[in-house]
All heavy atoms as a GROMACS GRO file, in nm:
protein
  583
    1TYR      N    1   0.085  -0.118   0.000
    1TYR     CA    2   0.000   0.000   0.000
    1TYR      C    3   0.089   0.123   0.000
    1TYR      O    4   0.177   0.136   0.083
    1TYR     CB    5  -0.093  -0.002   0.120
    1TYR     CG    6  -0.182   0.118   0.128
    1TYR    CD1    7  -0.291   0.130   0.044
    1TYR    CD2    8  -0.155   0.219   0.218
    1TYR    CE1    9  -0.373   0.241   0.050
    1TYR    CE2   10  -0.237   0.330   0.225
    1TYR     CZ   11  -0.346   0.340   0.142
    1TYR     OH   12  -0.427   0.448   0.149
    2SER      N   13   0.066   0.210  -0.092
    2SER     CA   14   0.145   0.332  -0.102
    2SER      C   15   0.056   0.453  -0.080
    2SER      O   16  -0.037   0.477  -0.156
    2SER     CB   17   0.211   0.340  -0.240
    2SER     OG   18   0.268   0.466  -0.260
    3THR      N   19   0.085   0.531   0.022
    3THR     CA   20   0.006   0.651   0.045
    3THR      C   21   0.028   0.754  -0.065
    3THR      O   22  -0.063   0.826  -0.102
    3THR     CB   23   0.037   0.713   0.182
    3THR    OG1   24   0.178   0.734   0.193
    3THR    CG2   25  -0.010   0.625   0.294
    4GLU      N   26   0.152   0.759  -0.117
    4GLU     CA   27   0.179   0.851  -0.227
    4GLU      C   28   0.094   0.816  -0.349
    4GLU      O   29   0.042   0.903  -0.417
    4GLU     CB   30   0.327   0.850  -0.266
    4GLU     CG   31   0.418   0.914  -0.164
    4GLU     CD   32   0.464   0.817  -0.056
    4GLU    OE1   33   0.432   0.696  -0.063
    4GLU    OE2   34   0.532   0.863   0.036
    5LEU      N   35   0.079   0.688  -0.376
    5LEU     CA   36   0.000   0.643  -0.490
    5LEU      C   37  -0.146   0.686  -0.476
    5LEU      O   38  -0.210   0.723  -0.574
    5LEU     CB   39   0.009   0.492  -0.507
    5LEU     CG   40  -0.060   0.433  -0.628
    5LEU    CD1   41  -0.008   0.495  -0.757
    5LEU    CD2   42  -0.041   0.283  -0.631
    6ALA      N   43  -0.197   0.687  -0.355
    6ALA     CA   44  -0.335   0.732  -0.333
    6ALA      C   45  -0.350   0.879  -0.374
    6ALA      O   46  -0.447   0.917  -0.438
    6ALA     CB   47  -0.374   0.713  -0.187
    7GLY      N   48  -0.252   0.962  -0.338
    7GLY     CA   49  -0.255   1.102  -0.378
    7GLY      C   50  -0.247   1.118  -0.529
    7GLY      O   51  -0.317   1.200  -0.588
    8PHE      N   52  -0.159   1.038  -0.592
    8PHE     CA   53  -0.147   1.042  -0.739
    8PHE      C   54  -0.278   1.004  -0.805
    8PHE      O   55  -0.323   1.069  -0.900
    8PHE     CB   56  -0.038   0.948  -0.787
    8PHE     CG   57   0.102   0.985  -0.747
    8PHE    CD1   58   0.200   0.887  -0.744
    8PHE    CD2   59   0.138   1.114  -0.712
    8PHE    CE1   60   0.330   0.919  -0.708
    8PHE    CE2   61   0.267   1.147  -0.677
    8PHE     CZ   62   0.364   1.049  -0.675
    9ASP      N   63  -0.341   0.898  -0.755
    9ASP     CA   64  -0.467   0.851  -0.814
    9ASP      C   65  -0.578   0.956  -0.802
    9ASP      O   66  -0.654   0.977  -0.895
    9ASP     CB   67  -0.512   0.720  -0.748
    9ASP     CG   68  -0.426   0.601  -0.786
    9ASP    OD1   69  -0.349   0.610  -0.884
    9ASP    OD2   70  -0.435   0.498  -0.716
   10MET      N   71  -0.586   1.020  -0.686
   10MET     CA   72  -0.688   1.123  -0.667
   10MET      C   73  -0.664   1.242  -0.760
   10MET      O   74  -0.758   1.297  -0.818
   10MET     CB   75  -0.691   1.170  -0.522
   10MET     CG   76  -0.749   1.067  -0.428
   10MET     SD   77  -0.770   1.129  -0.260
   10MET     CE   78  -0.601   1.121  -0.200
   11ALA      N   79  -0.538   1.281  -0.776
   11ALA     CA   80  -0.505   1.393  -0.864
   11ALA      C   81  -0.538   1.360  -1.009
   11ALA      O   82  -0.594   1.442  -1.081
   11ALA     CB   83  -0.357   1.429  -0.850
   12ASP      N   84  -0.503   1.239  -1.052
   12ASP     CA   85  -0.534   1.197  -1.189
   12ASP      C   86  -0.684   1.195  -1.213
   12ASP      O   87  -0.732   1.239  -1.317
   12ASP     CB   88  -0.475   1.058  -1.218
   12ASP     CG   89  -0.323   1.060  -1.231
   12ASP    OD1   90  -0.265   1.170  -1.250
   12ASP    OD2   91  -0.263   0.951  -1.223
   13PHE      N   92  -0.758   1.142  -1.115
   13PHE     CA   93  -0.904   1.136  -1.128
   13PHE      C   94  -0.962   1.277  -1.139
   13PHE      O   95  -1.045   1.304  -1.227
   13PHE     CB   96  -0.965   1.062  -1.009
   13PHE     CG   97  -1.113   1.049  -1.017
   13PHE    CD1   98  -1.172   0.954  -1.098
   13PHE    CD2   99  -1.196   1.133  -0.944
   13PHE    CE1  100  -1.310   0.941  -1.106
   13PHE    CE2  101  -1.333   1.123  -0.951
   13PHE     CZ  102  -1.390   1.026  -1.033
   14ALA      N  103  -0.921   1.367  -1.050
   14ALA     CA  104  -0.974   1.504  -1.051
   14ALA      C  105  -0.942   1.575  -1.182
   14ALA      O  106  -1.030   1.637  -1.242
   14ALA     CB  107  -0.919   1.583  -0.933
   15TYR      N  108  -0.818   1.564  -1.227
   15TYR     CA  109  -0.776   1.638  -1.345
   15TYR      C  110  -0.826   1.574  -1.474
   15TYR      O  111  -0.882   1.642  -1.560
   15TYR     CB  112  -0.624   1.651  -1.348
   15TYR     CG  113  -0.575   1.743  -1.456
   15TYR    CD1  114  -0.572   1.880  -1.435
   15TYR    CD2  115  -0.535   1.695  -1.580
   15TYR    CE1  116  -0.530   1.967  -1.534
   15TYR    CE2  117  -0.492   1.782  -1.679
   15TYR     CZ  118  -0.490   1.916  -1.656
   15TYR     OH  119  -0.448   2.003  -1.755
   16ARG      N  120  -0.807   1.444  -1.486
   16ARG     CA  121  -0.837   1.377  -1.614
   16ARG      C  122  -0.982   1.334  -1.628
   16ARG      O  123  -1.040   1.346  -1.736
   16ARG     CB  124  -0.746   1.256  -1.630
   16ARG     CG  125  -0.600   1.297  -1.642
   16ARG     CD  126  -0.509   1.179  -1.658
   16ARG     NE  127  -0.371   1.224  -1.666
   16ARG     CZ  128  -0.269   1.149  -1.635
   16ARG    NH1  129  -0.286   1.025  -1.596
   16ARG    NH2  130  -0.146   1.197  -1.644
   17ARG      N  131  -1.041   1.282  -1.522
   17ARG     CA  132  -1.178   1.232  -1.532
   17ARG      C  133  -1.282   1.340  -1.504
   17ARG      O  134  -1.386   1.345  -1.569
   17ARG     CB  135  -1.200   1.115  -1.436
   17ARG     CG  136  -1.117   0.992  -1.463
   17ARG     CD  137  -1.167   0.906  -1.578
   17ARG     NE  138  -1.306   0.869  -1.572
   17ARG     CZ  139  -1.356   0.761  -1.512
   17ARG    NH1  140  -1.277   0.675  -1.453
   17ARG    NH2  141  -1.485   0.738  -1.513
   18LEU      N  142  -1.257   1.424  -1.405
   18LEU     CA  143  -1.354   1.527  -1.369
   18LEU      C  144  -1.330   1.658  -1.443
   18LEU      O  145  -1.418   1.744  -1.445
   18LEU     CB  146  -1.352   1.552  -1.218
   18LEU     CG  147  -1.389   1.435  -1.128
   18LEU    CD1  148  -1.379   1.474  -0.982
   18LEU    CD2  149  -1.528   1.382  -1.161
   19GLY      N  150  -1.212   1.674  -1.499
   19GLY     CA  151  -1.181   1.796  -1.572
   19GLY      C  152  -1.152   1.916  -1.485
   19GLY      O  153  -1.158   2.030  -1.531
   20VAL      N  154  -1.119   1.893  -1.359
   20VAL     CA  155  -1.087   2.002  -1.267
   20VAL      C  156  -0.949   2.057  -1.300
   20VAL      O  157  -0.854   1.982  -1.315
   20VAL     CB  158  -1.090   1.951  -1.120
   20VAL    CG1  159  -1.047   2.059  -1.024
   20VAL    CG2  160  -1.228   1.898  -1.086
   21LYS      N  161  -0.938   2.189  -1.313
   21LYS     CA  162  -0.810   2.252  -1.348
   21LYS      C  163  -0.751   2.333  -1.234
   21LYS      O  164  -0.632   2.360  -1.234
   21LYS     CB  165  -0.827   2.343  -1.471
   21LYS     CG  166  -0.884   2.272  -1.593
   21LYS     CD  167  -0.797   2.157  -1.637
   21LYS     CE  168  -0.856   2.092  -1.761
   21LYS     NZ  169  -0.820   1.955  -1.778
   22ARG      N  170  -0.834   2.376  -1.139
   22ARG     CA  171  -0.788   2.454  -1.022
   22ARG      C  172  -0.847   2.391  -0.897
   22ARG      O  173  -0.966   2.360  -0.894
   22ARG     CB  174  -0.835   2.599  -1.033
   22ARG     CG  175  -0.779   2.672  -1.152
   22ARG     CD  176  -0.831   2.814  -1.162
   22ARG     NE  177  -0.780   2.891  -1.051
   22ARG     CZ  178  -0.849   2.988  -0.989
   22ARG    NH1  179  -0.971   3.018  -1.027
   22ARG    NH2  180  -0.796   3.054  -0.889
   23VAL      N  181  -0.763   2.376  -0.793
   23VAL     CA  182  -0.810   2.317  -0.669
   23VAL      C  183  -0.756   2.393  -0.548
   23VAL      O  184  -0.653   2.459  -0.556
   23VAL     CB  185  -0.769   2.168  -0.654
   23VAL    CG1  186  -0.833   2.081  -0.760
   23VAL    CG2  187  -0.618   2.153  -0.653
   24ALA      N  188  -0.827   2.378  -0.439
   24ALA     CA  189  -0.779   2.416  -0.306
   24ALA      C  190  -0.767   2.286  -0.229
   24ALA      O  191  -0.857   2.201  -0.236
   24ALA     CB  192  -0.877   2.510  -0.238
   25VAL      N  193  -0.658   2.268  -0.157
   25VAL     CA  194  -0.633   2.144  -0.085
   25VAL      C  195  -0.635   2.175   0.065
   25VAL      O  196  -0.558   2.257   0.114
   25VAL     CB  197  -0.496   2.083  -0.125
   25VAL    CG1  198  -0.468   1.959  -0.043
   25VAL    CG2  199  -0.493   2.052  -0.274
   26ILE      N  200  -0.725   2.108   0.135
   26ILE     CA  201  -0.733   2.118   0.281
   26ILE      C  202  -0.709   1.977   0.335
   26ILE      O  203  -0.775   1.882   0.293
   26ILE     CB  204  -0.872   2.168   0.326
   26ILE    CG1  205  -0.904   2.302   0.262
   26ILE    CG2  206  -0.878   2.177   0.479
   26ILE    CD1  207  -1.049   2.344   0.279
   27PHE      N  208  -0.614   1.964   0.426
   27PHE     CA  209  -0.579   1.832   0.478
   27PHE      C  210  -0.567   1.836   0.630
   27PHE      O  211  -0.548   1.942   0.689
   27PHE     CB  212  -0.448   1.783   0.416
   27PHE     CG  213  -0.330   1.872   0.443
   27PHE    CD1  214  -0.246   1.847   0.550
   27PHE    CD2  215  -0.303   1.981   0.362
   27PHE    CE1  216  -0.138   1.930   0.576
   27PHE    CE2  217  -0.196   2.064   0.386
   27PHE     CZ  218  -0.112   2.038   0.495
   28ALA      N  219  -0.582   1.720   0.692
   28ALA     CA  220  -0.565   1.709   0.837
   28ALA      C  221  -0.417   1.720   0.872
   28ALA      O  222  -0.331   1.673   0.798
   28ALA     CB  223  -0.621   1.576   0.886
   29ASN      N  224  -0.387   1.785   0.982
   29ASN     CA  225  -0.249   1.801   1.026
   29ASN      C  226  -0.200   1.672   1.092
   29ASN      O  227  -0.188   1.663   1.214
   29ASN     CB  228  -0.234   1.918   1.124
   29ASN     CG  229  -0.232   2.051   1.055
   29ASN    OD1  230  -0.185   2.062   0.943
   29ASN    ND2  231  -0.284   2.152   1.121
   30ASP      N  232  -0.175   1.572   1.011
   30ASP     CA  233  -0.111   1.450   1.058
   30ASP      C  234  -0.020   1.398   0.947
   30ASP      O  235  -0.033   1.437   0.831
   30ASP     CB  236  -0.213   1.345   1.102
   30ASP     CG  237  -0.304   1.297   0.991
   30ASP    OD1  238  -0.255   1.266   0.881
   30ASP    OD2  239  -0.426   1.287   1.015
   31GLU      N  240   0.072   1.312   0.983
   31GLU     CA  241   0.174   1.267   0.888
   31GLU      C  242   0.114   1.201   0.764
   31GLU      O  243   0.154   1.228   0.651
   31GLU     CB  244   0.270   1.171   0.958
   31GLU     CG  245   0.385   1.127   0.872
   31GLU     CD  246   0.481   1.037   0.945
   31GLU    OE1  247   0.470   1.021   1.067
   31GLU    OE2  248   0.568   0.979   0.876
   32TRP      N  249   0.017   1.113   0.782
   32TRP     CA  250  -0.045   1.040   0.672
   32TRP      C  251  -0.112   1.137   0.573
   32TRP      O  252  -0.092   1.129   0.453
   32TRP     CB  253  -0.147   0.941   0.728
   32TRP     CG  254  -0.212   0.855   0.628
   32TRP    CD1  255  -0.160   0.744   0.568
   32TRP    CD2  256  -0.343   0.872   0.574
   32TRP    NE1  257  -0.252   0.691   0.481
   32TRP    CE2  258  -0.366   0.768   0.482
   32TRP    CE3  259  -0.445   0.965   0.594
   32TRP    CZ2  260  -0.483   0.754   0.411
   32TRP    CZ3  261  -0.562   0.951   0.524
   32TRP    CH2  262  -0.580   0.846   0.434
   33SER      N  263  -0.190   1.230   0.626
   33SER     CA  264  -0.260   1.326   0.539
   33SER      C  265  -0.163   1.419   0.468
   33SER      O  266  -0.186   1.456   0.352
   33SER     CB  267  -0.357   1.409   0.622
   33SER     OG  268  -0.456   1.327   0.680
   34GLU      N  269  -0.055   1.458   0.534
   34GLU     CA  270   0.044   1.545   0.471
   34GLU      C  271   0.113   1.475   0.355
   34GLU      O  272   0.140   1.538   0.252
   34GLU     CB  273   0.144   1.595   0.574
   34GLU     CG  274   0.080   1.694   0.671
   34GLU     CD  275   0.175   1.742   0.779
   34GLU    OE1  276   0.298   1.726   0.764
   34GLU    OE2  277   0.125   1.795   0.879
   35ILE      N  278   0.142   1.346   0.369
   35ILE     CA  279   0.204   1.269   0.260
   35ILE      C  280   0.109   1.263   0.140
   35ILE      O  281   0.150   1.287   0.027
   35ILE     CB  282   0.243   1.128   0.308
   35ILE    CG1  283   0.358   1.136   0.407
   35ILE    CG2  284   0.279   1.038   0.189
   35ILE    CD1  285   0.387   1.007   0.479
   36ILE      N  286  -0.016   1.228   0.166
   36ILE     CA  287  -0.113   1.217   0.056
   36ILE      C  288  -0.137   1.352  -0.010
   36ILE      O  289  -0.140   1.362  -0.133
   36ILE     CB  290  -0.245   1.155   0.105
   36ILE    CG1  291  -0.223   1.009   0.140
   36ILE    CG2  292  -0.355   1.168   0.000
   36ILE    CD1  293  -0.343   0.937   0.192
   37SER      N  294  -0.153   1.458   0.069
   37SER     CA  295  -0.180   1.589   0.010
   37SER      C  296  -0.061   1.638  -0.072
   37SER      O  297  -0.079   1.696  -0.179
   37SER     CB  298  -0.219   1.691   0.116
   37SER     OG  299  -0.112   1.718   0.204
   38SER      N  300   0.060   1.613  -0.026
   38SER     CA  301   0.178   1.654  -0.102
   38SER      C  302   0.189   1.579  -0.233
   38SER      O  303   0.220   1.639  -0.337
   38SER     CB  304   0.305   1.632  -0.019
   38SER     OG  305   0.309   1.722   0.089
   39SER      N  306   0.162   1.448  -0.231
   39SER     CA  307   0.168   1.372  -0.356
   39SER      C  308   0.055   1.414  -0.450
   39SER      O  309   0.074   1.422  -0.572
   39SER     CB  310   0.167   1.221  -0.332
   39SER     OG  311   0.046   1.179  -0.274
   40PHE      N  312  -0.063   1.446  -0.394
   40PHE     CA  313  -0.173   1.497  -0.476
   40PHE      C  314  -0.132   1.627  -0.546
   40PHE      O  315  -0.149   1.643  -0.666
   40PHE     CB  316  -0.298   1.521  -0.390
   40PHE     CG  317  -0.411   1.585  -0.466
   40PHE    CD1  318  -0.506   1.507  -0.528
   40PHE    CD2  319  -0.421   1.723  -0.477
   40PHE    CE1  320  -0.610   1.565  -0.601
   40PHE    CE2  321  -0.523   1.783  -0.549
   40PHE     CZ  322  -0.618   1.703  -0.610
   41VAL      N  323  -0.077   1.721  -0.468
   41VAL     CA  324  -0.038   1.851  -0.523
   41VAL      C  325   0.068   1.834  -0.631
   41VAL      O  326   0.057   1.893  -0.740
   41VAL     CB  327   0.013   1.944  -0.410
   41VAL    CG1  328   0.085   2.065  -0.466
   41VAL    CG2  329  -0.103   1.987  -0.321
   42ASP      N  330   0.170   1.752  -0.604
   42ASP     CA  331   0.276   1.730  -0.703
   42ASP      C  332   0.221   1.675  -0.834
   42ASP      O  333   0.253   1.722  -0.943
   42ASP     CB  334   0.383   1.636  -0.648
   42ASP     CG  335   0.463   1.697  -0.536
   42ASP    OD1  336   0.458   1.820  -0.517
   42ASP    OD2  337   0.532   1.620  -0.464
   43ARG      N  338   0.134   1.574  -0.824
   43ARG     CA  339   0.078   1.510  -0.943
   43ARG      C  340  -0.019   1.601  -1.016
   43ARG      O  341  -0.020   1.608  -1.138
   43ARG     CB  342   0.011   1.379  -0.905
   43ARG     CG  343  -0.045   1.299  -1.019
   43ARG     CD  344   0.068   1.255  -1.116
   43ARG     NE  345   0.027   1.137  -1.184
   43ARG     CZ  346   0.081   1.018  -1.166
   43ARG    NH1  347   0.179   1.000  -1.081
   43ARG    NH2  348   0.037   0.914  -1.233
   44PHE      N  349  -0.102   1.673  -0.939
   44PHE     CA  350  -0.200   1.763  -1.000
   44PHE      C  351  -0.128   1.871  -1.081
   44PHE      O  352  -0.166   1.902  -1.194
   44PHE     CB  353  -0.289   1.826  -0.892
   44PHE     CG  354  -0.411   1.891  -0.947
   44PHE    CD1  355  -0.521   1.817  -0.987
   44PHE    CD2  356  -0.418   2.030  -0.960
   44PHE    CE1  357  -0.635   1.878  -1.038
   44PHE    CE2  358  -0.530   2.092  -1.011
   44PHE     CZ  359  -0.639   2.015  -1.050
   45LYS      N  360  -0.022   1.927  -1.026
   45LYS     CA  361   0.058   2.027  -1.098
   45LYS      C  362   0.126   1.966  -1.219
   45LYS      O  363   0.131   2.029  -1.325
   45LYS     CB  364   0.161   2.089  -1.005
   45LYS     CG  365   0.104   2.184  -0.903
   45LYS     CD  366   0.216   2.240  -0.816
   45LYS     CE  367   0.166   2.339  -0.715
   45LYS     NZ  368   0.277   2.391  -0.631
   46ALA      N  369   0.179   1.845  -1.205
   46ALA     CA  370   0.244   1.777  -1.317
   46ALA      C  371   0.145   1.752  -1.431
   46ALA      O  372   0.184   1.753  -1.548
   46ALA     CB  373   0.306   1.645  -1.271
   47ASN      N  374   0.019   1.731  -1.397
   47ASN     CA  375  -0.085   1.711  -1.498
   47ASN      C  376  -0.122   1.841  -1.569
   47ASN      O  377  -0.190   1.840  -1.670
   47ASN     CB  378  -0.211   1.651  -1.436
   47ASN     CG  379  -0.197   1.504  -1.406
   47ASN    OD1  380  -0.114   1.435  -1.463
   47ASN    ND2  381  -0.278   1.454  -1.314
   48GLY      N  382  -0.080   1.955  -1.512
   48GLY     CA  383  -0.113   2.084  -1.572
   48GLY      C  384  -0.210   2.167  -1.490
   48GLY      O  385  -0.250   2.276  -1.529
   49GLY      N  386  -0.252   2.114  -1.374
   49GLY     CA  387  -0.347   2.185  -1.290
   49GLY      C  388  -0.280   2.290  -1.203
   49GLY      O  389  -0.159   2.296  -1.191
   50GLU      N  390  -0.365   2.372  -1.142
   50GLU     CA  391  -0.318   2.479  -1.055
   50GLU      C  392  -0.374   2.459  -0.915
   50GLU      O  393  -0.493   2.440  -0.897
   50GLU     CB  394  -0.365   2.614  -1.111
   50GLU     CG  395  -0.327   2.731  -1.026
   50GLU     CD  396  -0.385   2.862  -1.076
   50GLU    OE1  397  -0.466   2.862  -1.171
   50GLU    OE2  398  -0.351   2.965  -1.016
   51VAL      N  399  -0.286   2.462  -0.815
   51VAL     CA  400  -0.327   2.454  -0.676
   51VAL      C  401  -0.327   2.597  -0.623
   51VAL      O  402  -0.222   2.659  -0.610
   51VAL     CB  403  -0.232   2.364  -0.593
   51VAL    CG1  404  -0.272   2.363  -0.447
   51VAL    CG2  405  -0.230   2.223  -0.650
   52VAL      N  406  -0.446   2.649  -0.596
   52VAL     CA  407  -0.458   2.789  -0.558
   52VAL      C  408  -0.446   2.810  -0.407
   52VAL      O  409  -0.424   2.922  -0.361
   52VAL     CB  410  -0.591   2.850  -0.609
   52VAL    CG1  411  -0.595   2.851  -0.761
   52VAL    CG2  412  -0.710   2.778  -0.551
   53PHE      N  413  -0.458   2.701  -0.330
   53PHE     CA  414  -0.453   2.713  -0.184
   53PHE      C  415  -0.422   2.576  -0.128
   53PHE      O  416  -0.471   2.475  -0.177
   53PHE     CB  417  -0.589   2.761  -0.133
   53PHE     CG  418  -0.598   2.779   0.015
   53PHE    CD1  419  -0.560   2.899   0.073
   53PHE    CD2  420  -0.644   2.678   0.097
   53PHE    CE1  421  -0.568   2.916   0.210
   53PHE    CE2  422  -0.652   2.694   0.233
   53PHE     CZ  423  -0.614   2.815   0.292
   54LYS      N  424  -0.337   2.572  -0.024
   54LYS     CA  425  -0.309   2.448   0.047
   54LYS      C  426  -0.285   2.481   0.192
   54LYS      O  427  -0.206   2.568   0.224
   54LYS     CB  428  -0.186   2.378  -0.011
   54LYS     CG  429  -0.154   2.247   0.061
   54LYS     CD  430  -0.030   2.180   0.004
   54LYS     CE  431   0.002   2.057   0.088
   54LYS     NZ  432   0.132   2.001   0.054
   55ASP      N  433  -0.359   2.413   0.282
   55ASP     CA  434  -0.344   2.439   0.425
   55ASP      C  435  -0.391   2.318   0.503
   55ASP      O  436  -0.480   2.244   0.458
   55ASP     CB  437  -0.423   2.562   0.466
   55ASP     CG  438  -0.377   2.622   0.598
   55ASP    OD1  439  -0.275   2.576   0.654
   55ASP    OD2  440  -0.443   2.715   0.647
   56GLY      N  441  -0.332   2.300   0.619
   56GLY     CA  442  -0.372   2.191   0.708
   56GLY      C  443  -0.460   2.242   0.820
   56GLY      O  444  -0.452   2.358   0.859
   57VAL      N  445  -0.543   2.154   0.872
   57VAL     CA  446  -0.632   2.185   0.984
   57VAL      C  447  -0.622   2.073   1.086
   57VAL      O  448  -0.581   1.961   1.055
   57VAL     CB  449  -0.779   2.201   0.938
   57VAL    CG1  450  -0.795   2.317   0.842
   57VAL    CG2  451  -0.833   2.073   0.876
   58ALA      N  452  -0.662   2.102   1.208
   58ALA     CA  453  -0.666   2.000   1.312
   58ALA      C  454  -0.763   1.890   1.270
   58ALA      O  455  -0.868   1.918   1.211
   58ALA     CB  456  -0.710   2.062   1.444
   59ALA      N  457  -0.727   1.767   1.300
   59ALA     CA  458  -0.808   1.653   1.258
   59ALA      C  459  -0.949   1.657   1.316
   59ALA      O  460  -1.044   1.608   1.254
   59ALA     CB  461  -0.740   1.523   1.297
   60ASP      N  462  -0.965   1.718   1.431
   60ASP     CA  463  -1.097   1.725   1.494
   60ASP      C  464  -1.175   1.851   1.458
   60ASP      O  465  -1.282   1.878   1.512
   60ASP     CB  466  -1.085   1.711   1.645
   60ASP     CG  467  -1.003   1.823   1.709
   60ASP    OD1  468  -0.938   1.900   1.636
   60ASP    OD2  469  -1.003   1.833   1.834
   61ASN      N  470  -1.124   1.930   1.365
   61ASN     CA  471  -1.191   2.054   1.324
   61ASN      C  472  -1.324   2.023   1.256
   61ASN      O  473  -1.333   1.934   1.172
   61ASN     CB  474  -1.101   2.132   1.228
   61ASN     CG  475  -1.158   2.266   1.191
   61ASN    OD1  476  -1.234   2.326   1.268
   61ASN    ND2  477  -1.122   2.316   1.075
   62THR      N  478  -1.428   2.095   1.295
   62THR     CA  479  -1.559   2.078   1.231
   62THR      C  480  -1.612   2.210   1.175
   62THR      O  481  -1.717   2.212   1.111
   62THR     CB  482  -1.663   2.021   1.330
   62THR    OG1  483  -1.673   2.110   1.442
   62THR    CG2  484  -1.623   1.882   1.378
   63ASP      N  485  -1.541   2.318   1.200
   63ASP     CA  486  -1.584   2.449   1.152
   63ASP      C  487  -1.483   2.499   1.049
   63ASP      O  488  -1.372   2.538   1.084
   63ASP     CB  489  -1.594   2.547   1.269
   63ASP     CG  490  -1.647   2.684   1.228
   63ASP    OD1  491  -1.672   2.705   1.107
   63ASP    OD2  492  -1.664   2.768   1.317
   64PHE      N  493  -1.522   2.498   0.924
   64PHE     CA  494  -1.432   2.532   0.815
   64PHE      C  495  -1.459   2.673   0.760
   64PHE      O  496  -1.404   2.709   0.657
   64PHE     CB  497  -1.444   2.428   0.703
   64PHE     CG  498  -1.393   2.294   0.745
   64PHE    CD1  499  -1.479   2.199   0.796
   64PHE    CD2  500  -1.259   2.263   0.733
   64PHE    CE1  501  -1.432   2.075   0.837
   64PHE    CE2  502  -1.210   2.139   0.772
   64PHE     CZ  503  -1.297   2.045   0.825
   65ARG      N  504  -1.538   2.753   0.830
   65ARG     CA  505  -1.572   2.886   0.780
   65ARG      C  506  -1.448   2.974   0.762
   65ARG      O  507  -1.435   3.043   0.660
   65ARG     CB  508  -1.673   2.953   0.869
   65ARG     CG  509  -1.812   2.891   0.858
   65ARG     CD  510  -1.908   2.956   0.952
   65ARG     NE  511  -1.872   2.912   1.088
   65ARG     CZ  512  -1.941   2.939   1.195
   65ARG    NH1  513  -2.048   3.015   1.187
   65ARG    NH2  514  -1.905   2.895   1.313
   66ALA      N  515  -1.356   2.972   0.856
   66ALA     CA  516  -1.236   3.057   0.847
   66ALA      C  517  -1.150   3.016   0.729
   66ALA      O  518  -1.104   3.102   0.652
   66ALA     CB  519  -1.156   3.050   0.977
   67ILE      N  520  -1.129   2.890   0.711
   67ILE     CA  521  -1.043   2.844   0.600
   67ILE      C  522  -1.111   2.865   0.466
   67ILE      O  523  -1.046   2.899   0.367
   67ILE     CB  524  -0.997   2.699   0.621
   67ILE    CG1  525  -0.872   2.673   0.538
   67ILE    CG2  526  -1.104   2.598   0.589
   67ILE    CD1  527  -0.790   2.556   0.584
   68LEU      N  528  -1.242   2.851   0.460
   68LEU     CA  529  -1.314   2.878   0.336
   68LEU      C  530  -1.308   3.027   0.303
   68LEU      O  531  -1.299   3.064   0.185
   68LEU     CB  532  -1.459   2.830   0.345
   68LEU     CG  533  -1.476   2.678   0.349
   68LEU    CD1  534  -1.621   2.642   0.377
   68LEU    CD2  535  -1.426   2.614   0.223
   69GLY      N  536  -1.308   3.112   0.405
   69GLY     CA  537  -1.290   3.255   0.381
   69GLY      C  538  -1.154   3.285   0.323
   69GLY      O  539  -1.140   3.369   0.234
   70LYS      N  540  -1.051   3.217   0.373
   70LYS     CA  541  -0.916   3.234   0.317
   70LYS      C  542  -0.913   3.194   0.170
   70LYS      O  543  -0.852   3.261   0.088
   70LYS     CB  544  -0.814   3.149   0.393
   70LYS     CG  545  -0.782   3.196   0.530
   70LYS     CD  546  -0.679   3.102   0.592
   70LYS     CE  547  -0.653   3.129   0.736
   70LYS     NZ  548  -0.556   3.033   0.793
   71ILE      N  549  -0.980   3.085   0.138
   71ILE     CA  550  -0.981   3.038   0.000
   71ILE      C  551  -1.052   3.139  -0.089
   71ILE      O  552  -1.005   3.169  -0.200
   71ILE     CB  553  -1.049   2.900  -0.010
   71ILE    CG1  554  -0.963   2.794   0.059
   71ILE    CG2  555  -1.072   2.860  -0.156
   71ILE    CD1  556  -1.034   2.662   0.079
   72GLN      N  557  -1.161   3.196  -0.044
   72GLN     CA  558  -1.234   3.295  -0.123
   72GLN      C  559  -1.150   3.418  -0.152
   72GLN      O  560  -1.166   3.481  -0.256
   72GLN     CB  561  -1.363   3.337  -0.051
   72GLN     CG  562  -1.470   3.231  -0.057
   72GLN     CD  563  -1.595   3.276   0.015
   72GLN    OE1  564  -1.589   3.349   0.116
   72GLN    NE2  565  -1.710   3.233  -0.035
   73ARG      N  566  -1.058   3.450  -0.062
   73ARG     CA  567  -0.973   3.569  -0.080
   73ARG      C  568  -0.854   3.542  -0.172
   73ARG      O  569  -0.783   3.635  -0.208
   73ARG     CB  570  -0.926   3.621   0.055
   73ARG     CG  571  -1.038   3.684   0.136
   73ARG     CD  572  -0.987   3.751   0.261
   73ARG     NE  573  -0.933   3.660   0.361
   73ARG     CZ  574  -1.006   3.594   0.452
   73ARG    NH1  575  -1.136   3.609   0.454
   73ARG    NH2  576  -0.948   3.516   0.541
   74THR      N  577  -0.832   3.418  -0.213
   74THR     CA  578  -0.719   3.388  -0.302
   74THR      C  579  -0.756   3.408  -0.446
   74THR      O  580  -0.866   3.414  -0.488
   74THR     CB  581  -0.667   3.245  -0.282
   74THR    OG1  582  -0.770   3.151  -0.312
   74THR    CG2  583  -0.615   3.226  -0.143
   0.00000   0.00000   0.00000
């Protein structure tokens, strides 16, 4: 099982199958999520996509209003 491969697969799916060209990446602040989000970002950019925002949040966070506000300002 490769966590990096999971990020690559998600990036390929978003870019190639869904046609998404710009993304914001929000991930949990833990080692596993950081590995997957980094591999997603690397692959998404390699595919030609643009990552407009990337930030981590506490794993127990349930209120995303502040981070969504940051994304809207980018």
